[in-house]
PLY file of the C-alpha trace (Angstrom):
ply
format ascii 1.0
element vertex 203
property float x
property float y
property float z
element edge 202
property int vertex1
property int vertex2
end_header
15.84 -6.72 -10.02
13.09 -3.65 -9.67
11.40 -3.40 -6.16
7.77 -2.36 -6.31
6.60 1.07 -4.72
3.04 2.90 -4.53
2.95 6.32 -5.45
-0.12 8.43 -4.67
0.17 11.69 -6.73
-2.71 14.14 -3.87
-2.68 16.77 -6.59
-4.18 14.50 -9.02
-6.64 12.14 -6.53
-10.39 12.89 -6.84
-11.31 10.97 -5.38
-13.77 8.20 -7.31
-13.05 5.47 -5.27
-11.61 3.56 -7.81
-8.76 1.80 -6.86
-10.49 0.69 -3.66
-13.21 -0.54 -6.08
-11.28 -2.55 -8.40
-9.09 -4.12 -5.45
-12.59 -5.54 -3.75
-13.87 -7.05 -7.19
-10.15 -8.21 -8.11
-9.84 -10.02 -5.17
-13.10 -10.52 -4.14
-12.44 -9.10 -0.92
-14.20 -10.43 2.50
-16.64 -8.17 3.41
-15.45 -5.72 6.56
-12.17 -5.77 4.84
-10.41 -3.34 2.74
-7.32 -4.12 1.07
-6.73 -0.04 0.11
-8.68 3.29 1.34
-8.82 6.59 0.48
-7.39 8.79 3.37
-9.33 12.82 3.10
-7.11 16.02 4.81
-8.70 18.99 5.66
-11.98 17.51 4.45
-14.91 20.53 3.10
-11.67 23.26 3.82
-9.19 24.94 2.03
-6.44 22.40 0.96
-8.82 19.31 1.11
-6.40 16.63 -0.30
-7.57 12.81 -0.57
-4.57 10.25 -0.92
-5.58 6.41 -1.45
-3.63 4.43 1.34
-2.77 0.79 1.31
0.51 -1.73 3.02
3.24 0.24 1.06
5.95 -2.71 1.35
8.42 -1.43 3.60
11.54 -1.85 3.23
12.10 -2.46 7.27
8.67 -3.43 7.30
7.03 -3.19 10.82
4.86 -6.11 10.52
7.43 -8.63 9.81
9.49 -7.73 13.45
6.59 -7.59 15.24
4.99 -11.20 14.13
4.81 -13.83 16.84
4.84 -16.69 14.10
6.71 -15.51 10.99
4.03 -15.58 8.86
5.25 -12.66 6.38
8.12 -12.93 3.87
9.47 -10.53 0.75
9.61 -11.61 -3.04
12.09 -11.12 -5.03
10.63 -7.76 -5.84
9.84 -6.31 -2.39
6.84 -7.02 -1.58
5.42 -7.76 1.66
3.30 -11.34 1.18
1.67 -13.29 4.49
1.46 -16.98 4.85
-2.69 -17.27 6.25
-2.29 -20.97 6.99
0.62 -19.57 9.43
-1.37 -16.26 10.86
-2.93 -16.49 14.27
-4.85 -13.39 14.22
-3.18 -12.26 16.78
-3.34 -8.19 15.23
0.29 -7.49 16.19
0.78 -6.45 13.03
-2.24 -4.73 12.82
-1.04 -1.87 15.43
2.48 -1.76 14.12
1.75 -1.07 11.10
1.79 3.48 10.53
-0.58 2.83 7.29
-3.07 0.41 8.77
-2.58 -2.00 6.20
-3.02 -5.46 7.96
-7.09 -5.98 8.22
-8.50 -8.54 10.59
-11.79 -9.53 9.80
-14.26 -9.54 12.84
-16.63 -12.77 12.85
-19.28 -13.79 15.37
-20.76 -11.98 18.14
-17.97 -10.66 20.12
-15.81 -10.25 17.91
-13.71 -12.99 17.00
-10.45 -12.52 15.23
-10.23 -13.95 11.50
-7.05 -14.62 9.65
-5.15 -11.87 8.96
-5.56 -10.10 5.38
-3.98 -7.11 3.37
-2.77 -5.69 0.25
-0.01 -8.05 -1.70
0.26 -5.88 -4.42
-1.66 -8.14 -6.98
1.29 -10.64 -6.35
-0.99 -13.45 -4.52
0.62 -15.41 -2.08
2.39 -18.53 -0.93
1.08 -21.31 -2.91
1.62 -21.99 -6.78
0.29 -19.67 -9.05
-2.54 -19.54 -10.36
-3.68 -21.97 -8.63
-6.80 -22.50 -7.28
-5.94 -22.27 -3.79
-3.92 -19.09 -4.25
-6.90 -17.53 -5.56
-9.29 -18.51 -2.90
-6.47 -16.99 0.00
-5.53 -13.93 -1.97
-6.75 -13.12 -4.98
-5.54 -12.89 -8.38
-1.77 -13.04 -9.03
-1.53 -10.13 -11.12
2.24 -9.86 -11.21
2.46 -13.65 -12.34
0.87 -12.27 -15.56
3.42 -9.92 -15.97
0.54 -6.54 -14.84
0.06 -4.00 -12.86
-1.83 -3.86 -9.73
-5.77 -3.55 -9.90
-6.15 -0.50 -8.61
-3.02 1.78 -9.83
-4.09 0.43 -13.41
-7.68 1.30 -12.92
-6.44 4.69 -11.68
-8.54 7.40 -14.51
-5.95 9.88 -13.45
-3.09 8.47 -12.63
-2.82 9.64 -8.90
-1.77 6.29 -8.09
1.52 4.68 -9.17
2.13 1.03 -8.63
5.46 -0.90 -9.85
9.42 -0.40 -10.03
10.40 1.76 -7.51
13.21 4.13 -9.54
10.55 4.77 -12.30
7.73 5.69 -10.35
9.45 7.69 -8.48
10.93 9.69 -11.89
7.76 9.66 -12.95
6.55 12.07 -9.53
9.76 14.10 -9.68
8.71 14.92 -13.10
5.50 15.75 -12.40
6.20 18.62 -9.31
8.48 20.18 -11.38
6.04 20.62 -14.45
3.96 22.27 -11.55
6.57 24.93 -11.09
8.95 23.01 -8.24
12.08 21.95 -8.70
14.80 20.31 -6.92
13.54 22.23 -3.22
10.63 19.77 -2.78
12.79 16.62 -1.77
14.72 16.57 1.08
14.97 17.46 4.78
13.91 21.58 3.40
10.75 20.34 2.76
10.43 18.22 4.96
10.55 20.51 7.99
9.97 23.78 6.06
13.05 25.30 6.42
15.15 26.85 4.69
18.10 25.45 5.73
19.37 22.23 3.42
19.82 19.99 6.38
18.68 19.48 9.22
19.23 21.29 13.06
21.54 19.15 15.59
20.94 20.07 18.76
23.47 18.58 21.11
0 1
1 2
2 3
3 4
4 5
5 6
6 7
7 8
8 9
9 10
10 11
11 12
12 13
13 14
14 15
15 16
16 17
17 18
18 19
19 20
20 21
21 22
22 23
23 24
24 25
25 26
26 27
27 28
28 29
29 30
30 31
31 32
32 33
33 34
34 35
35 36
36 37
37 38
38 39
39 40
40 41
41 42
42 43
43 44
44 45
45 46
46 47
47 48
48 49
49 50
50 51
51 52
52 53
53 54
54 55
55 56
56 57
57 58
58 59
59 60
60 61
61 62
62 63
63 64
64 65
65 66
66 67
67 68
68 69
69 70
70 71
71 72
72 73
73 74
74 75
75 76
76 77
77 78
78 79
79 80
80 81
81 82
82 83
83 84
84 85
85 86
86 87
87 88
88 89
89 90
90 91
91 92
92 93
93 94
94 95
95 96
96 97
97 98
98 99
99 100
100 101
101 102
102 103
103 104
104 105
105 106
106 107
107 108
108 109
109 110
110 111
111 112
112 113
113 114
114 115
115 116
116 117
117 118
118 119
119 120
120 121
121 122
122 123
123 124
124 125
125 126
126 127
127 128
128 129
129 130
130 131
131 132
132 133
133 134
134 135
135 136
136 137
137 138
138 139
139 140
140 141
141 142
142 143
143 144
144 145
145 146
146 147
147 148
148 149
149 150
150 151
151 152
152 153
153 154
154 155
155 156
156 157
157 158
158 159
159 160
160 161
161 162
162 163
163 164
164 165
165 166
166 167
167 168
168 169
169 170
170 171
171 172
172 173
173 174
174 175
175 176
176 177
177 178
178 179
179 180
180 181
181 182
182 183
183 184
184 185
185 186
186 187
187 188
188 189
189 190
190 191
191 192
192 193
193 194
194 195
195 196
196 197
197 198
198 199
199 200
200 201
201 202
């Protein structure tokens, strides 16, 4: 069974916000909630890079671990979804997520939290596929139609890749090699800027 993942190629991202717009338009995401957003590093400086960020559908998702009502669940494809009928809007998932993926819309004069919302990898929710309830709560279920997530499909430079983790990893790896870098970009040496391929272990 394929394991669904996202990869954003920072070398290709042109910060057009096409992915953000596609997501909001496809699912009629409520005002004040962004299931996907662009983050720019070194803005206006040499080496500036932009990356499209959303729920990364983690293998060991911290949002699932901290939710007091267990509203999170995983599909067979590894997509992390949530049940809005169970969500109490406590915000624990927002604080636990390193990507800031869960969004709690603020409503009312005192900023009362509503039901949490997040990227669904265009896989809908626990309701029946393509039902009115599913579309209203979670947006369109493109995965059930055999399609890519709207954000990845809309990306004009194909910087944002979404799909089977092994397939998109292979695509990205080939791109990196074509840029003049080889196997050294994978592993400890690159991650920790060391000549040694293994990290130093201090006892």
